[in-house]
C-alpha positions in Angstrom: 86.8 161.1 137.9 84.4 164.1 137.6 84.6 164.8 141.4 88.4 164.8 141.3 88.4 167.1 138.3 86.0 169.5 140.1 88.1 169.6 143.2 91.2 170.2 141.2 89.7 173.0 139.2 88.2 174.6 142.3 91.7 174.7 143.9 93.2 176.2 140.8 90.5 178.9 140.6 91.4 179.8 144.2 95.0 180.3 143.2 93.9 182.4 140.2 91.7 184.6 142.4 94.7 185.3 144.8 97.3 185.8 142.1 97.1 189.5 141.9 97.2 189.7 145.7 100.4 187.6 145.7 102.1 189.9 143.3 101.0 192.9 145.3 102.4 191.5 148.6 105.6 190.4 147.0 106.3 193.8 145.6 105.2 195.5 148.8 107.5 193.3 151.0 110.4 193.7 148.6 110.2 197.4 148.6 109.7 197.8 152.4 112.5 195.6 153.7 114.0 196.7 157.0 116.3 195.2 159.7 113.6 195.0 162.4 111.2 192.7 160.6 113.5 191.6 157.7 113.6 188.0 158.7 109.8 187.7 159.0 109.3 189.5 155.7 111.9 187.3 154.0 110.0 184.2 155.1 106.7 185.5 153.8 108.4 186.6 150.6 109.8 183.1 150.1 106.3 181.6 150.7 104.8 184.0 148.2 107.5 183.2 145.6 106.8 179.5 146.1 103.0 180.0 145.6 103.6 182.1 142.5 106.0 179.4 141.1 103.4 176.7 141.6 100.7 178.9 140.0 103.0 179.6 136.9 103.5 175.9 136.5 99.8 175.0 136.6 98.1 178.0 134.9 98.4 179.8 131.6 98.6 183.5 132.6 98.4 186.5 130.3 97.8 190.2 130.9 96.4 192.4 128.3 95.7 196.1 127.8 92.2 197.6 127.4 92.2 196.6 123.7 93.0 193.0 124.4 96.6 193.2 123.3 98.9 190.9 125.3 101.4 192.8 127.5 102.6 189.8 129.5 102.4 186.0 129.2 104.0 183.4 131.4 106.0 180.4 130.3 103.2 177.9 130.4 101.0 180.1 128.2 103.8 180.2 125.6 104.5 176.5 126.0 100.9 175.5 125.4 100.2 177.9 122.6 103.6 177.1 121.0 104.3 180.8 120.5 107.4 182.5 122.0 106.9 185.5 124.3 108.2 187.8 121.5 105.6 186.4 119.1 102.6 187.1 121.4 103.6 190.4 123.0 101.5 193.3 121.8 99.4 190.9 119.7 95.6 190.5 120.3 94.4 187.3 122.0 92.8 186.4 118.7 96.2 185.0 117.8 95.1 181.8 119.6 91.4 182.1 118.8 89.8 178.9 117.3 87.3 179.5 114.5 84.9 177.0 116.1 84.4 179.4 119.0 81.3 181.6 118.2 81.8 185.4 118.1 78.9 185.6 120.7 81.2 184.1 123.3 83.7 187.0 123.0 80.9 189.6 122.8 79.6 188.3 126.1 83.2 188.2 127.6 83.9 191.8 126.6 80.6 193.0 127.8 81.2 191.3 131.2 84.8 192.5 131.9 84.0 195.9 130.5 81.6 196.3 133.4 84.3 195.4 135.9 83.0 191.9 136.4 84.8 188.6 136.2 84.1 186.3 133.2 84.4 182.5 133.3 84.0 180.0 130.6 85.4 177.2 128.4 87.4 178.3 125.3 88.7 176.2 122.4 92.0 177.6 121.3 94.4 176.9 118.4 98.2 176.7 118.9 100.8 178.0 116.4 101.2 174.5 114.8 97.5 174.2 114.2 96.7 171.8 117.1 93.6 172.5 119.2 93.6 172.8 122.9 90.8 173.6 125.4 91.0 175.8 128.5 88.8 176.9 131.4 89.4 180.6 131.4 88.9 183.2 134.2 89.3 186.8 133.0 89.2 189.6 135.5 89.6 193.4 135.1 92.2 195.3 137.2 90.4 198.4 138.3 92.0 201.8 138.4 91.4 204.6 141.0 88.6 205.9 138.9 86.7 202.7 139.2 87.2 201.6 135.6 89.4 198.8 134.2 93.0 199.6 133.3 94.0 196.1 132.2 92.8 192.5 132.2 94.3 189.4 133.8 93.5 186.1 132.2 94.1 182.8 133.9 93.5 179.6 131.9 93.7 175.9 132.9 94.4 173.3 130.2 91.5 170.8 130.1 92.4 169.3 126.7 92.8 165.8 128.0 89.4 166.0 129.7 87.8 167.2 126.5 89.5 164.5 124.5 88.2 161.9 126.9 84.7 163.4 126.5 85.0 163.2 122.7 86.2 159.6 122.9 83.2 158.7 125.1 80.8 160.5 122.8 82.2 158.6 119.8 82.1 155.3 121.7 78.5 156.0 122.7 77.6 156.9 119.1 79.1 153.6 117.8 77.3 151.6 120.5 74.0 153.4 119.6 74.5 152.7 115.9 75.3 149.1 116.5 72.3 148.8 118.8 70.0 150.5 116.2 71.3 148.1 113.5 70.5 145.1 115.8 67.1 146.5 116.6 66.4 147.0 113.0 67.3 143.4 112.2 65.3 142.2 115.2 62.3 144.2 113.8 62.8 142.5 110.4 62.7 139.1 112.1 59.7 140.0 114.2 57.9 141.4 111.1 58.5 138.1 109.2 56.3 136.4 111.8 53.6 139.0 111.6 53.3 139.6 107.8 52.3 142.9 106.4 49.0 144.8 106.2 48.9 144.0 102.5 49.3 140.3 103.1 46.2 140.2 105.3 44.1 140.3 102.2 40.7 140.4 104.0 39.1 143.3 102.1 38.5 146.9 102.6 36.0 146.2 105.4 38.9 145.9 107.9 41.8 147.9 109.2 44.9 147.4 111.3 46.8 150.1 113.4 50.1 148.8 114.5 52.6 151.2 116.1 55.7 150.1 118.0 56.8 152.2 121.0 60.5 151.5 120.7 61.3 150.4 117.1 60.3 146.8 117.8 56.9 145.9 119.3 55.8 143.5 122.0 52.3 143.5 120.4 51.6 140.8 117.9 48.8 139.6 115.6 48.0 136.9 113.2 45.1 137.0 110.7 44.4 134.1 108.4 41.4 133.5 106.2 40.2 130.2 104.7 37.1 130.5 102.7 34.4 132.0 104.8 36.3 131.4 108.0 38.7 133.9 109.5 41.1 133.4 112.5 42.0 136.6 114.3 44.7 136.7 117.0 45.9 139.8 118.8 48.4 139.7 121.7 50.2 142.2 124.0 53.4 141.0 125.7 54.5 142.5 129.0 56.4 145.7 128.5 57.7 146.8 125.1 60.9 146.7 123.1 63.2 143.7 122.7 62.3 141.6 125.7 58.6 141.9 124.9 59.2 141.1 121.2 60.9 137.8 122.2 57.7 136.7 124.0 55.6 137.7 121.0 57.9 135.7 118.6 57.6 132.7 120.9 53.9 133.0 121.1 53.5 133.4 117.3 55.8 130.4 116.7 53.8 128.2 119.0 50.6 129.5 117.5 51.7 128.5 114.0 52.1 124.9 115.3 49.1 124.4 117.5 46.6 125.8 115.0 47.2 122.8 112.8 45.4 120.7 115.4 42.7 123.0 116.8 42.2 125.9 114.5 38.5 126.4 115.4 38.9 126.0 119.2 40.2 129.3 120.6 40.3 128.2 124.3 42.3 125.1 123.4 44.7 127.2 121.3 45.4 129.5 124.3 45.8 126.6 126.7 48.4 125.0 124.4 50.3 128.3 123.9 50.3 128.8 127.7 51.6 125.3 128.3 54.4 125.6 125.7 55.4 129.2 126.8 55.5 128.1 130.4 57.9 125.2 129.4 60.2 127.6 127.6 60.2 130.4 130.2 60.4 128.1 133.2 63.1 125.7 131.8 65.7 127.1 134.2 64.3 126.6 137.7 67.0 128.8 139.2 66.2 131.8 136.9 62.7 131.7 135.6 61.3 134.3 133.3 58.1 136.2 134.4 57.2 137.5 131.0 53.5 137.1 130.0 51.1 138.2 127.3 47.4 139.2 127.1 45.9 137.4 124.1 42.7 136.8 122.2 41.9 134.2 119.6 38.8 134.7 117.5 37.3 132.3 115.0 34.8 134.1 112.7 32.5 132.2 110.5 31.2 134.7 108.0 28.7 132.2 106.4 27.0 131.4 109.7 27.6 134.9 111.1 29.1 133.3 114.3 32.0 134.5 116.4 33.8 132.0 118.7 36.5 133.4 120.8 38.5 133.1 124.0 40.2 136.1 125.6 43.1 136.1 128.2 42.7 139.7 129.4 42.6 141.1 125.9 39.9 143.8 125.3 37.4 143.5 122.5 33.9 144.8 121.7 31.3 144.8 119.0 29.4 147.9 117.7 25.9 147.1 116.5 23.7 149.9 115.2 25.6 152.4 117.4 25.4 150.3 120.6 28.5 148.7 122.3 28.7 145.0 123.2 31.7 144.2 125.3 33.2 140.7 124.9 34.0 138.7 128.0 37.6 138.2 129.0 39.3 135.9 131.5 41.6 137.4 134.2 44.6 135.2 133.4 47.4 136.0 131.0 49.5 133.6 128.8 52.6 132.5 130.6 51.7 133.3 134.2 49.9 130.2 135.3 50.5 126.5 135.0 48.1 124.3 132.9 45.9 123.3 135.9 45.4 126.9 137.0 45.0 128.4 133.6 41.3 128.2 133.1 39.7 129.7 130.0 36.6 128.8 128.0 35.1 129.5 124.6 32.5 132.2 124.2 30.1 132.4 121.2 28.3 135.5 119.8 25.7 135.4 117.1 26.5 138.2 114.7 24.4 140.4 112.5 25.2 141.8 109.1 26.9 145.2 109.6 28.4 144.4 113.0 31.9 145.8 113.6 34.4 143.9 115.7 37.2 145.8 117.4 40.2 144.4 119.3 42.7 146.8 121.0 45.8 146.3 123.1 46.1 148.5 126.2 48.7 150.7 124.5 45.9 152.8 123.0 44.0 153.3 126.2 47.1 154.0 128.2 48.4 156.7 125.9 49.1 159.9 127.9 47.9 163.3 126.6 45.0 165.6 126.5 44.5 168.8 128.5 45.3 167.1 131.8 48.0 164.8 130.5 46.1 161.6 131.5 45.5 158.2 129.8 42.9 158.4 127.1 41.1 155.4 128.7 39.2 152.5 127.2 35.8 154.2 127.8 36.8 157.1 125.6 38.0 154.8 122.9 34.6 153.0 122.9 32.8 156.4 122.7 34.9 157.5 119.8 34.4 154.2 117.9 30.7 154.4 118.6 30.4 157.7 116.7 32.0 156.1 113.7 29.2 153.6 113.0 28.3 153.6 109.3 31.7 155.0 108.2 34.0 152.8 106.1 36.7 150.9 108.0 39.5 152.6 106.1 38.0 156.0 107.0 37.6 154.9 110.6 41.4 154.1 110.7 42.3 157.6 109.5 40.0 159.1 112.1 41.4 157.0 115.0 45.0 157.7 114.0 44.2 161.5 113.9 42.5 161.3 117.3 45.5 159.5 118.7 47.9 162.1 117.4 45.8 165.0 118.7 45.5 163.4 122.1 49.2 162.5 122.4 50.3 166.0 121.5 54.0 166.4 122.4 54.1 163.4 124.7 56.1 160.3 123.7 54.2 157.1 122.8 53.5 155.4 126.1 53.3 151.7 124.9 53.0 149.6 121.8 49.6 150.1 120.1 47.5 147.6 118.1 44.0 148.1 117.0 42.1 145.8 114.6 38.7 146.4 113.3 36.5 144.5 110.8 32.9 144.9 109.6 30.9 141.7 109.2 
């Protein structure tokens, strides 16, 4: 549609460019008619008359004096503006000016044609009956023998239907965007109901959670439950972000809520059962299987015995002890990518000390673009930042990490969903 419109407008602009020449040749041929070349001149004159007739039926033509007062207008100009010729003659072009058109447009136009140059642009006009219409206008000066303009010729092509179509598309897109946003907001509400809120964690001031969705709804997920001195911590990161990733996180959380009833203190078994159930759901249709997956860690923390039992499917975690970093081992498999026999994961145990700080982070933080060179912040840099925070309260650590993230990100968009959980033992 746009290609056809461009070709059409290009052809009409060519006609507009030659209009003054057509008038000149017509007058010249009419005034110099003789018997010797009369027949040839008559044929050329007829062709010119035909071209001018076509032009008058397709373009709105007006001629104005140096002050912009209309001294000639063709029939299509009057028909479109709904003014008679008598009503527009010796009136300024502002008679059809629309108030929506900024004054700066006309200043630019007068500055251009006053220098003897051609001005082109879109104009929104208002007809006599108050209706709006759009035109593509080409305004050219007619130069006198002294090299200065003596009058101006304006050729306009009505593009009202095209502008109306654009407006209809804009409104349709806005409605679709609004509907999509409402659906996303509701999807986020459903997703949040599986997660709970920061306030509902209720595990004291010696912990924090940073949870930032990249696209309204997150593919990252978490579940933190405490029973007595025992705390279960689950953090997951589904493939991608947005709606599709959030579906996988909801599935994983739903499965988690069921399987923890049977093996709440066996992280490896929990991950195996989630992998098994997720594979059944995503591979139900053999002709069209889903390839979505999730990195995930399950930690069982016994505060009384100061013991951490965990199993990690590609999820990063580490402990800071007296300013030193202790990386937690992780398997190279993700939830949902391998069958039960191939999904091999084992429990790991760490003897903790009072004051140890455990951190779990999805790769959204390390993958955030920014800095002077616009690169990923990197997991190593995150460890180094956290290492300097040893001895600071967890709530203050959260503020510092969030500030560091904002500074690093700068004007860049958020790269991925971000989840960071920290707790002091």
